[in-house]
Structure formats: structure tokens, C-alpha cells
N, C-alpha and C positions, 0 to 999 in steps of 0.2 A: 504493500500500500504506500509506504513512504517512498519507495523507489519510483513508483508510477507518478507520485506527486512531484518528485525531484525532476523527472524527465519532462513532466508537463510544465513546470516552472521554467526549466531551461529553454523549452520550445517557445514559451511566451517572450522570454528575454531576447532570444534570437530574432523573433519576428519584429519586436520593437526596434532592435538595432538595425535590422535590414530596412525597416521603414524609413529611417532617418539617413541612410546612406545616399550619396549622390550617384548619378548614373555611371560615372566613370569608376567609382568605387565598387558598385555592384558588378559591372562587367569585368573589372579586374579580378574581383573575388571569385566570380563564376569561372573564368578561364583558369585561374590558379587552382581552383578546386578540382576541375576536370583533369588538368595536367598532372596534379599530384596523384590523383587516383590512378591514372594510366601509368605513371612512373612507378608507383608502388607495386601495381600488379605485374608490370614488366620485370621489375627487379626480383619479385618473388618467383616468377616463372623461370627467370634466368638462373636463380640460385638452385631451384629444383632440377632443372635440366643439367646444370653443371655437376650437381651431386650425382645424378644418374650416370653422366659421362665418366665421372671419376670411378664409379663402381665398375663400369665396363672396362676401364683401363686396368683396374686392379685384378681383373679376372686372369690375365695371362702373366702376372708377375712371377708366379711360381715356376712357369715354364722358362722364363728368362733367367731365374736363379739357377735352375738345373743346367741350362746352357752354359752359364758362367762357371758352374762347378765342373762341367765336362771339359771346358777350355783350360781351366786351371789344372785339372788332372793331366791333360795332354802336355802342358808346359812342364810339370814336374817330371813326367816320363821322358820328355825330350831332353830336358836339361841333364837328367841323370845319365841318359845314353851318351850325350855329348861329352860329359865329364869322363865316363868310363872309357870312351874312345880316345879322347885327347888329353885328359887330365890338365885342362887349362884353367887358369884362374877366372876367366870370363864365364866359363861353364859352371864353375863352382858358385860364382855370384848369382848367375841365373837360377841355379838350383835353390839356393837359400831364399831368393826372392819369391820364386814360384811356390816353394814349399810353405812359406808363410801365408801367401794369399790363399792357397788351397786349404790350409789348416783353419784359417778364419772362416772360410765358406763352410767347411765341414762342421765347425762348432755351432752353426745355425741350424743344423739338422736335428730332427726329433731324437730324444734320448729316453722317452717314456715307453713303458710296455703298454700296448694297446691292441684292440681288435681291428683297428682301421688298417686296411691292406697297404695304403700308400704311406701312412706314417710308419708302419712296420718296415717297409722297404727303406725309408729314410734312415731308420735305426740301423738296419743291416749295412747300408752304405757307410754310415758313420763308423761302425765297428770295423768293417773291412778297410776303410781308409786309414784308420789308426795303425792296423797291422801293415798295410802297404807302406806308409810313411816310415815305419820302423825298419822294414826290410830295405827300403831305399837308402836310409841313413847308414845301415850296416854295410850295404854294398859299397857305398862311397868311402866309408871308413876302411873297408878291406882293400879298396883300390889304392887309397893313400898309403896303406901298409904294404902294398905290392904282393898281397896274397891273392894270386890269380885264381886259384881253384875256389877259394871261398867267395870272392866277389862274383865269379861266374855263376855259382849256384844261387847266391842271393839275388842276382839279377833275374835269373829264370823264375824264381819264386815271386819276385816283385812283378815281373811281367805278367805272370798268370793272374795275380791279384788285380793288376791294372785292367786286364781284359774282363775279369769278372765284375769289377766295379763299373766299368763302362756299360756292361750288359744291364746291370741293375739300374743305372742312371737312365739308359735308353728306355727300359721298360717303364720306369716311374714317369719319365717325361711323356711317353705315349698315353699312359693312364690319366695323368693330370690334364693333358691336352684334351682328351675325350671328355673328361668331367667338366673342364673349363668351357669347352664348346657348348655343352648343354646350358651351363650357367650364362654364357654369353647370349645365347638365343633368348633365354628368359629375360635378361636385362634389356636386350634389344627390343623385344616386344613391349616391355614396360616403358622404354624410352619413346617408342612410337605412340603408345597410348598417352604418355605425358604430353607429347606434341599436340595430339588432338585435343586433349583437355585444355592446353594452353590457348589454342585457337578459340575453343569454345568460351573460355573465360574472358579472353580479350573481346570477342564479339558481344558477350553479355555486358562487359564494362562499357563498350562503345555504345550499345543501345541505351544503357543506363545514363551515360553522359548526354546522349542526344535528348533523351526524355527530360533530363535535368535542365538542359539548355532551353528546350521548348517551354517548359513550365516557367522558367525564370524570365525568359524574354517576353512571355505572354503577359507577365505582370507589368511590363513596360509598354508593350504595344496595345493592350486592351484600353488603358486610359487614353492613349493617343487616338485610337479609333473613335472612342466616345467623344473626345474633344473635337475631332475633325467633323463628325456628324453635327455636333452642336454648333460649330462655327458656320457650317452651311446653312443651318436654320436661321442664325442671326443675320447672315449675309442676305438671306431672302426676306428679312424684315420681321421674322417671328421672334419676339422677345419673351414669349410666354413658355419658355422651356423649363424643364425641371432642373434643379440644381445638380450639378455633376458631383458624384462622390469622389473624395480624395483618398486614393489608396496608399500614397506614400508622401514623404516630405522632400523628395528629390526635385530636380528641375521640372519634371512633368507635374508633380504636385503643386509646385509654385505657380506654374502657368495655369493650371486648372483653378486654383484659388483666385488668381487674378481675373480669370475669365468669368468666374461666378460673380465676383464683386462688380465687374464692369456691367454684366447683364442686369444685376440687381439695381445698380445705380441708374442705368438707362430706364429700367422699368419704373423706378421710384420717381424719376424726373418727369417721365411721361404722365404718370399718375398725378403728380403735383400740378402739371400744366392743365390737365383735364379738370381738376378740382378748381383751379383758378378761373378757368373759363366758365364753369358752371356758377361760381359765386358772383362773378361780374355780370353774368346774364341775368341773375336774379335782382341785382342792385340797379342795373341800368337797362330796363326793358326798352327804353327809347332808342338806345344805341346798340340794340342786340345784333343787328346785321353787321354793323361796322365793327363792333367788338369781336363778333364771331369770326369775321374775315381776318381781323388783326391777329387774334390768337391762333387762328389756323395757320396764318402766314408765319407767325413766330414759331409754332410747333414744327412746321416743315423746315424752317431755317435751322432750328436747333438740331433736328434729325439729320439734316444735310451736313451740319458741322460734325456730328458724331462719326459719319462716314464708315459704314460697315466694312468697306474694302480695306480701310486702315486696320480695323480689328482683325480681319482675316489674314492680311499680310503679316501683322504682328504675330498671329498664331502660327503661321507657317514658319516664320523665323524661329519661334520657340521650338517647333517640332524638329526643324533641321538642326538646331543647336543640341537638342536632346539626343538625336540619333547620330550625331557627329562622333567619329572615332578615327584613330590613326589608320592611314591607308598606304603605308610604305610598300607593301608587297604588290598592291595593285599598280602603283606607279612603276615599280621595277619590272613587272610583267609587261606593261605597255611599252616601256623603254626597250626591252628585249625584242618585242614584236616589231617595233619601229626599225631597230637596227637590222633585224633579219630581212625585212622587205627592202630596206634601203640598200643593203648589200646586193640583193637580187637585181635591183635596177641598175646600180652603178657598175657591177662586175659582169654584166650579161655577156659582153663581148671582149673581156679583158682577161689577162692572167692575174695571178695574185700570189702573195707570199704565203707560205704554209701557216705563218702566224695568223693571217686573216682568215684562212680556211678553218683553222682550229677554233678561232673565236666565233665564227659562224656556227660551228657544231655546238659550242657551249651555249649560244643563244637558243639554238633549236632544241637541245635537250632540256634547257630550262623551261621553254614553252610547253614541251611534252609533259614535263613533271607537274606543271601547273594544271594542264588539262586532265591528266590521269592521276592526280593526287600523289605525286612522288613515287610512282611505281617503278621507275627506271633507275637502276644503279649504274652510274656512268663513271668511268675512271680513265685517266690518261697517264701515259708514260712517254714523255716527249724529250728528246735530246734538244736542249735549247740552242745548241750551236747550229741546228738545221732549220730554225724558224724563218730564216730569210730566203730559203730556197724557193724559187719561182715555179709555179705549177699552173695548169689551167684552172680557172675559177670554177666553183661549184662542182668539185669532184668528190669531196668528203661528205658533205651533208646528204646527198642522195643515197650514199652507201649506208650512212647511219640510219637514214629513214627506212631503207629496205631492211636493215637489221632489226629495226623496231617492228615494222609492219608484218614482215614475213618470218622473223626469227623469234621474238620474245612476246609479241602482243597477245597471242592466244595460248600461251603455255600455262601449265598449272603450278609452276614453281617460280621463284623470284628471278625476274629477268635481269641480266647484266650485260653491259656493252663496254668494251675496252678499246681505247684508241692508243696505238703505239707508233712512235716515229723514231727510227734508229738507223745507224749506218753500219753496213756489213760489207767488208772489203771495199769494192769500188761502186757500191750501190746504196742508195737511200731507200729504206723500206718503210712503207706506211701500211699498218695493219689495223683492220677493224674487225673485232671478234665479238661474237655473242654466244651465250650459252643456251640458245633457243632450239627451235624445231629441227635444225640441221637440214641437209640436202642429200638426196641420193646421187650416186655417181652419174647416172644417166641424165638427171636434171641439171647437174653442173655442166655436163658436156653440151646440153641444149642451150644453156644460157651463154656459155663462152663462144659457141659457134654462131650465135645470133638467130637460132631457130625458134626462140620463144617469142610470142607476140609481145609487142612493145608495151601494151597496157598491163601485162603481167609483171614487168620488171620496172615499171615507171613509178617513181615516187610521187605521192599525191600532191605535195606542196609545190614543188618547183617544176614538175613535168620533165625531169631529167632522169632517164633510165640508165641501167648498167651499160647497155650497148652504146649509148651516147657518150658515157664517161670513157669507155674503152677507146672509142674512135678518136675523141679529142686528145687523149693521152698519147696515142700513137702519132697523131698529126703533130702535136706540140713537140714531142721528143724524137721525131724523125724515126719512128718504128723501133726505138731503143727502150721503150717502157715495157714493163711486164705487168700482167694482170692475172692473178690466180684466185680461184675459189677453193677452199680446203674444208672438207667436212667428212666425218666418219660415218655419216648416215643419219637416219631418223633420230631426233631428240639428242643428238650429239654435238649441237652447236655448229657454227659456221665462222670461218675466217676469210675475209677478203684481203689479199695481199697485193699491194702495188709496189713495184720496184722501178726506180728511175735512176739514170746515171748520176753519180756524184759530181763528176766533171761534165757540166752541161755545155752542149753546143749552143750557138745562137738559136733561141727557140723560134718556132714558126709564129707569125703574128696572128694566124687564124686559129682560134681556140674554141 
């Protein structure tokens, strides 16, 4: 009961505080709240997925440890054989070093008696390893004492134990790999379920945020709609409207209060004039017509002074002020669109520096990301020393547009486009790669041979297709340019690779 009362009191306090916030404060608080909710959910999902990924990585640690143990055993055996054959100080140092490493790895193995087959194998490996190291040490000592018969026998015994230990390690490694593979499949399925759950949670949060924004903005737009309807009535000369309710004390509430007072003052003034006319009509019956016309003229004059259009314009100014907010992204979008079309017009029959072509691609990708809500992941790896290389204009943007339209636009995974510019030997390479739908070999041959209809390879914005790009490249670089399309097939992504000579001849003026 007390808890319900506490929550109820908190809700009332929040409503009161919300009522007295300005429009800017309300919008800021609303966007911050939705951003914080999305951030928290993303961080939580990221932590869960990272935890699952860590468990997947831990699955095969045991196999890695056994591989290290096997390598260390080989090093001990090899160093021992090297010393027995050469009796060199380097071989002795290798032996001591490898023996220490192997001993440390063996100490990590199980020492407890257990029914677990794999743990029992570890215990056996540990026991055999101790005997093996002891035999190796004795063989080396016998070699140092020049006891040939003894170190030969000890070497044979150590070699037998070495083979036996390797057999145990190999068997244990296979058993653990089989067990780990099953665990890996389970963890992998869990990770996929977690991804689906993450998408579901994010969609739920997104819908919740949209609902929150709609409900919050409705508290702003509803009074504005009522105010607009009332202003239309006043503009048409109807002053007998009901007083508008004030939902908040922000800018909209202030304008609503002012509007109510203005309408009330107009109504009172008109009423006073009417009463004055009636009183004077009763006092001066003789001058009724004159006084009546005079008062009527005064009434019309005063009404004309009030000017309903002035009231309506003032209301519109208040509405615009209330709905005004920062529009930097809109300005940036329009600027990018303007630069994109300006480049199309100016560079239609000219060549251009790679710097300009890449800047056009940046503008184009920015416009696409505004249109499609940031769905395109675009990255560049450009050798800045090549930015001044001259190429035909409008050769990169159509290829990026094709990569988007036919590569990543309709795929079910996150689309990515990469632009690379680098020098290899005596050629400058320009690569446009996407991780999208890919192309079959037959389709690539059709495109490169020009047997595909132009509308199938033509970019929608500029009307410049792949065939057009290839022809202009060959003309500009006197048939020394290369144009290749690389793909492993369906859903394997596509790379368009342009190569031009690093030492360029005088280019053709027709591009």
C-alpha cells in the first residue's frame, strides 16, 4: 500500500515538473531518454554476446594445451638425441630449457584418482612423463660419463616411453576434441538464439521508443491543433468560442493563455460597446438614428483596429517558434545533394583528379545513408600520394551505385562497401568491393563482353553504366587501362578492379 502511494506521488511530481518544462527542455529530455534506453540495451546485449563468445573460445583451450604438451615433449626428445649424438653445449642448453617447459606443462595435468576417462588419461601421462624425464636425465648423465652401453639402453627405454606418451596424448586430444565439438555446437546454437533474442529486444525497444515519442509529441501538437482551429474561428469573426484548456506552462501554454485573454478582452469590449449603445438609445430617443449610426461606425472602426489577421499572424509566429529546432543534418544533406549534382554538371565532359572522384563517392554514400537510415557501411583505404592522378570523370560513383543496387541492397545481412586506391608495381589500382549478392562467372563474362542490356548495368542516378565506364577508361588511357570483375559466386561479394598506368601518357581529351 505504501509502495503504491510512493509511486503515485512520484508520478504526480513528474507530471508537475514536465508541465513547467519548456519545449526545448522537453524535446531534449525525450531524445536523451530514448538514446539512453537504446544505449543500455545495446551494451547489455553486447556484454551477453561477448560472454557467449568467450565461452566458445574456451571450448578448445584444452586441445591447445595438449598440442603445446606434445610440442614440448618433441623438443625434449630432440634435444636429448642431439646431445647424445654431438655432446655439444648448445644441445645441453636446449635440453635443460625444453625439459623445464615440459615439466611445467606436465605439472598442470590431473593428479587425482577419478572415474573420468580423460582425467585418468591425464594422470597416466603425468606418471609416464615423470619416468620419461628421469630416464632422459640418466641417459644424458651416462653420456657425460662416457658409459656407452648404459646410455644406449637408457635411450631405448626413454624412446619407448616417448612413443607411449605420444600415443596417450594423441588419444586424449582426439577424445577432448570430440567432446569439445559437441560443446561447441551447443554454444553455437545458444549464440544464434542470443542473436535472435537481441534483435527481438532491440525491435521491442525501438517500438517502445516510437510509442514514447508519439505520446510525448502529441502533448505538444494537440494544443497547437486546438489553437490553430480557434485562430481560424477568430479570423472568421467568431469571438464566441470556448476557452482553450492549458495543458502545460511551456511556450505553447503561454501562447494559449495569451490567446484566451485576447479573445476575452475582445468579447468584453464588444459587450461594453453594445451596452453603451443601448443606454444612449434609451436616454436620447430623438437622436436614436444618429447615435445608432455613430456607435455602429465606432464599433466597426474598433473591430477594424483589432485586425484578426494580426492575431492570426501572431499565432503563426508563436507556432513556428514552438516547433523550431536545430536542423544541422538537414542543411548538411542539402549541401551534399547540391555538391553531387553540381559535380555532375561541371564534370560531364571533363577529366578529374581521383580526389574529386572520391569526394563525389563520399557525397553519394552520405545521401544513400540519409535515404536508407544509415544502412550502408562504407570505408576507404586510399594512398594519399595518388589523389592527384587524373582519370575520366564519373567512373567511381556509378560503380559504387551498382555495388549498392545490385550487391548489398536486397541482402539479409549488413551491407558493406570498401573503396581502395593503391599502387602495385607500375600500376595504380582502384578497387570497389562489396560483401553482397556476388556474381556468377557467366554473368561476369556477359557484363565484360558488353552482352548485357544497358539498362541492367546502368546506375539510376547518373545514367552511366559499366560499359560506358569501361569505354571511357580505354579511350582516356589509350587501351592501357584494365577493368576486372572478381566474385566467387552467389552471396560471395563482388570486387570491381580498375588498373591504370602509373606513368601516364598525355590523356585523350575525349572522356
